[in-house]
N, CA, C and O of each residue as an XYZ file, in Angstrom:
316
protein
N    -112.148    -67.085    -43.958
C    -111.499    -66.947    -45.228
C    -112.213    -65.923    -46.107
O    -111.557    -65.120    -46.771
N    -113.554    -65.939    -46.123
C    -114.301    -64.994    -46.949
C    -114.093    -63.566    -46.456
O    -114.082    -62.632    -47.258
N    -113.931    -63.388    -45.164
C    -113.747    -62.054    -44.616
C    -112.493    -61.389    -45.157
O    -112.440    -60.162    -45.235
N    -111.492    -62.155    -45.528
C    -110.276    -61.555    -46.071
C    -110.422    -61.220    -47.561
O    -109.689    -60.376    -48.076
N    -111.348    -61.865    -48.247
C    -111.540    -61.611    -49.673
C    -112.446    -60.403    -49.901
O    -112.192    -59.600    -50.799
N    -113.493    -60.269    -49.099
C    -114.483    -59.211    -49.275
C    -114.331    -58.187    -48.155
O    -114.311    -58.548    -46.978
N    -114.227    -56.943    -48.513
C    -114.197    -55.864    -47.532
C    -115.642    -55.475    -47.230
O    -116.229    -54.653    -47.933
N    -116.209    -56.068    -46.186
C    -117.618    -55.878    -45.880
C    -117.937    -54.446    -45.475
O    -119.057    -53.984    -45.693
N    -116.986    -53.740    -44.895
C    -117.218    -52.347    -44.543
C    -117.430    -51.509    -45.794
O    -118.336    -50.677    -45.836
N    -116.613    -51.717    -46.802
C    -116.758    -50.979    -48.054
C    -118.057    -51.339    -48.765
O    -118.723    -50.465    -49.319
N    -118.416    -52.603    -48.752
C    -119.673    -53.030    -49.382
C    -120.858    -52.400    -48.653
O    -121.808    -51.943    -49.288
N    -120.801    -52.375    -47.340
C    -121.870    -51.752    -46.552
C    -122.015    -50.277    -46.851
O    -123.132    -49.772    -46.966
N    -120.888    -49.575    -46.978
C    -120.939    -48.150    -47.308
C    -121.547    -47.918    -48.686
O    -122.353    -47.005    -48.866
N    -121.166    -48.735    -49.650
C    -121.713    -48.595    -51.004
C    -123.221    -48.805    -50.992
O    -123.960    -48.047    -51.620
N    -123.676    -49.822    -50.288
C    -125.110    -50.090    -50.227
C    -125.844    -48.947    -49.536
O    -126.884    -48.501    -50.019
N    -125.320    -48.472    -48.421
C    -125.957    -47.380    -47.683
C    -126.012    -46.107    -48.511
O    -127.070    -45.486    -48.612
N    -124.901    -45.709    -49.101
C    -124.865    -44.483    -49.899
C    -125.763    -44.597    -51.120
O    -126.412    -43.623    -51.502
N    -125.811    -45.756    -51.729
C    -126.674    -45.957    -52.891
C    -128.140    -45.802    -52.518
O    -128.909    -45.180    -53.250
N    -128.522    -46.364    -51.388
C    -129.913    -46.249    -50.952
C    -130.275    -44.803    -50.633
O    -131.351    -44.338    -51.007
N    -129.391    -44.094    -49.948
C    -129.663    -42.703    -49.582
C    -129.781    -41.831    -50.832
O    -130.696    -41.013    -50.932
N    -128.877    -41.997    -51.768
C    -128.907    -41.188    -52.984
C    -130.115    -41.539    -53.836
O    -130.737    -40.648    -54.416
N    -130.456    -42.804    -53.922
C    -131.617    -43.209    -54.703
C    -132.893    -42.586    -54.148
O    -133.716    -42.074    -54.906
N    -133.057    -42.626    -52.848
C    -134.238    -42.023    -52.235
C    -134.209    -40.505    -52.427
O    -135.236    -39.902    -52.740
N    -133.059    -39.896    -52.244
C    -132.959    -38.440    -52.392
C    -133.275    -37.957    -53.799
O    -134.016    -36.989    -53.971
N    -132.722    -38.619    -54.804
C    -132.980    -38.214    -56.187
C    -134.439    -38.491    -56.545
O    -135.057    -37.700    -57.257
N    -134.989    -39.586    -56.070
C    -136.399    -39.885    -56.339
C    -137.321    -38.849    -55.713
O    -138.293    -38.424    -56.339
N    -137.030    -38.446    -54.502
C    -137.842    -37.425    -53.839
C    -137.713    -36.092    -54.572
O    -138.709    -35.399    -54.777
N    -136.501    -35.732    -54.965
C    -136.308    -34.469    -55.683
C    -137.060    -34.475    -57.011
O    -137.707    -33.487    -57.359
N    -136.982    -35.572    -57.751
C    -137.688    -35.632    -59.026
C    -139.200    -35.651    -58.808
O    -139.950    -35.062    -59.587
N    -139.644    -36.322    -57.758
C    -141.072    -36.318    -57.424
C    -141.567    -34.920    -57.097
O    -142.667    -34.536    -57.494
N    -140.751    -34.155    -56.370
C    -141.108    -32.765    -56.091
C    -141.163    -31.936    -57.368
O    -142.003    -31.045    -57.499
N    -140.275    -32.227    -58.299
C    -140.286    -31.506    -59.576
C    -141.581    -31.789    -60.337
O    -142.200    -30.874    -60.879
N    -141.980    -33.039    -60.373
C    -143.228    -33.398    -61.057
C    -144.426    -32.787    -60.332
O    -145.325    -32.232    -60.965
N    -144.434    -32.890    -59.023
C    -145.534    -32.326    -58.232
C    -145.612    -30.819    -58.398
O    -146.703    -30.275    -58.567
N    -144.484    -30.138    -58.353
C    -144.480    -28.691    -58.535
C    -144.972    -28.283    -59.908
O    -145.672    -27.280    -60.049
N    -144.610    -29.057    -60.922
C    -145.049    -28.750    -62.280
C    -146.553    -28.927    -62.431
O    -147.221    -28.081    -63.026
N    -147.085    -30.009    -61.901
C    -148.527    -30.233    -62.043
C    -149.330    -29.233    -61.221
O    -150.356    -28.732    -61.680
N    -148.871    -28.945    -60.019
C    -149.576    -27.952    -59.197
C    -149.464    -26.561    -59.820
O    -150.413    -25.778    -59.757
N    -148.320    -26.249    -60.417
C    -148.157    -24.968    -61.106
C    -149.222    -24.815    -62.191
O    -149.864    -23.770    -62.299
N    -149.401    -25.857    -62.985
C    -150.396    -25.792    -64.063
C    -151.811    -25.629    -63.495
O    -152.615    -24.872    -64.038
N    -152.108    -26.334    -62.414
C    -153.449    -26.248    -61.821
C    -153.740    -24.864    -61.260
O    -154.795    -24.293    -61.538
N    -152.823    -24.323    -60.478
C    -153.096    -23.024    -59.845
C    -152.980    -21.874    -60.851
O    -153.599    -20.827    -60.659
N    -152.210    -22.052    -61.902
C    -152.133    -21.017    -62.934
C    -153.474    -20.914    -63.655
O    -153.957    -19.817    -63.933
N    -154.075    -22.080    -63.956
C    -155.390    -22.081    -64.593
C    -156.452    -21.469    -63.696
O    -157.426    -20.891    -64.178
N    -156.259    -21.599    -62.381
C    -157.212    -21.031    -61.432
C    -156.989    -19.535    -61.235
O    -157.783    -18.872    -60.568
N    -155.923    -19.005    -61.805
C    -155.673    -17.569    -61.724
C    -154.960    -17.111    -60.464
O    -155.006    -15.928    -60.126
N    -154.312    -18.012    -59.774
C    -153.578    -17.646    -58.551
C    -152.103    -17.507    -58.890
O    -151.357    -18.485    -58.846
N    -151.686    -16.300    -59.225
C    -150.336    -16.052    -59.731
C    -149.251    -16.288    -58.676
O    -148.200    -16.846    -58.989
N    -149.494    -15.871    -57.441
C    -148.467    -16.016    -56.396
C    -148.199    -17.499    -56.109
O    -147.046    -17.917    -55.997
N    -149.255    -18.273    -55.995
C    -149.085    -19.701    -55.737
C    -148.432    -20.390    -56.933
O    -147.600    -21.282    -56.766
N    -148.811    -19.971    -58.138
C    -148.212    -20.554    -59.341
C    -146.716    -20.274    -59.385
O    -145.933    -21.147    -59.758
N    -146.319    -19.081    -59.013
C    -144.898    -18.734    -58.984
C    -144.147    -19.582    -57.961
O    -143.032    -20.036    -58.221
N    -144.757    -19.792    -56.809
C    -144.113    -20.606    -55.772
C    -143.948    -22.053    -56.248
O    -142.889    -22.652    -56.057
N    -144.977    -22.606    -56.859
C    -144.879    -23.980    -57.362
C    -143.866    -24.081    -58.505
O    -143.156    -25.080    -58.620
N    -143.799    -23.064    -59.337
C    -142.810    -23.071    -60.420
C    -141.397    -23.043    -59.841
O    -140.506    -23.726    -60.346
N    -141.189    -22.260    -58.789
C    -139.870    -22.196    -58.150
C    -139.493    -23.548    -57.540
O    -138.345    -23.979    -57.642
N    -140.458    -24.212    -56.910
C    -140.199    -25.539    -56.336
C    -139.842    -26.519    -57.442
O    -138.905    -27.306    -57.306
N    -140.593    -26.468    -58.538
C    -140.343    -27.386    -59.651
C    -138.957    -27.172    -60.249
O    -138.238    -28.136    -60.512
N    -138.582    -25.924    -60.463
C    -137.269    -25.621    -61.056
C    -136.144    -26.040    -60.114
O    -135.158    -26.633    -60.552
N    -136.285    -25.737    -58.828
C    -135.245    -26.097    -57.863
C    -135.101    -27.619    -57.739
O    -133.986    -28.140    -57.701
N    -136.215    -28.313    -57.677
C    -136.161    -29.765    -57.528
C    -135.611    -30.434    -58.788
O    -134.837    -31.387    -58.702
N    -136.014    -29.932    -59.958
C    -135.482    -30.495    -61.189
C    -133.989    -30.193    -61.305
O    -133.224    -31.031    -61.781
N    -133.573    -29.012    -60.877
C    -132.150    -28.678    -60.871
C    -131.357    -29.587    -59.946
O    -130.244    -29.999    -60.274
N    -131.931    -29.900    -58.786
C    -131.260    -30.810    -57.854
C    -131.144    -32.212    -58.447
O    -130.115    -32.871    -58.296
N    -132.194    -32.664    -59.116
C    -132.152    -33.974    -59.764
C    -131.093    -34.010    -60.849
O    -130.307    -34.954    -60.941
N    -131.082    -32.979    -61.660
C    -130.116    -32.899    -62.750
C    -128.683    -32.812    -62.219
O    -127.771    -33.422    -62.776
N    -128.493    -32.057    -61.150
C    -127.163    -31.946    -60.547
C    -126.690    -33.290    -59.986
O    -125.518    -33.641    -60.124
N    -127.586    -34.032    -59.363
C    -127.217    -35.341    -58.817
C    -126.830    -36.306    -59.928
O    -125.859    -37.051    -59.795
N    -127.578    -36.296    -61.015
C    -127.248    -37.173    -62.140
C    -125.917    -36.764    -62.760
O    -125.081    -37.611    -63.073
N    -125.730    -35.466    -62.932
C    -124.460    -34.980    -63.482
C    -123.278    -35.322    -62.598
O    -122.218    -35.704    -63.095
N    -123.448    -35.187    -61.294
C    -122.369    -35.530    -60.369
C    -122.071    -37.027    -60.412
O    -120.913    -37.436    -60.327
N    -123.114    -37.838    -60.544
C    -122.906    -39.286    -60.665
C    -122.120    -39.642    -61.913
O    -121.228    -40.489    -61.870
N    -122.448    -38.998    -63.023
C    -121.701    -39.231    -64.262
C    -120.258    -38.775    -64.100
O    -119.335    -39.451    -64.555
N    -120.064    -37.637    -63.459
C    -118.700    -37.145    -63.214
C    -117.901    -38.155    -62.384
O    -116.746    -38.444    -62.697
N    -118.519    -38.688    -61.328
C    -117.811    -39.645    -60.492
C    -117.473    -40.921    -61.240
O    -116.407    -41.499    -61.029
N    -118.369    -41.369    -62.115
C    -118.106    -42.586    -62.879
C    -116.963    -42.413    -63.874
O    -116.268    -43.380    -64.187
N    -116.761    -41.214    -64.367
C    -115.711    -40.990    -65.353
C    -114.370    -40.682    -64.713
O    -113.385    -40.532    -65.435
N    -114.285    -40.583    -63.419
C    -113.037    -40.214    -62.743
C    -112.156    -41.398    -62.414
O    -111.111    -41.209    -61.792
N    -112.517    -42.588    -62.790
C    -111.676    -43.730    -62.477
C    -111.347    -44.503    -63.650
O    -110.639    -45.505    -63.549
């Protein structure tokens, strides 16, 4: 009887996608924080090339985090 009330396939997909996105956004934001802190460290050490690379990683990762949040908000407003 419960199997007809709850669509377990849909619930499973929601749980799986939520876990994947949560880990992905967390990793992207972690890379943004790591890139920012490493950028500051290597810039103080006078290594311009490494600082530029870390700044690029930080900007790209923060952009990915921001895009994921924006896409989530877009999806929530579409129904």
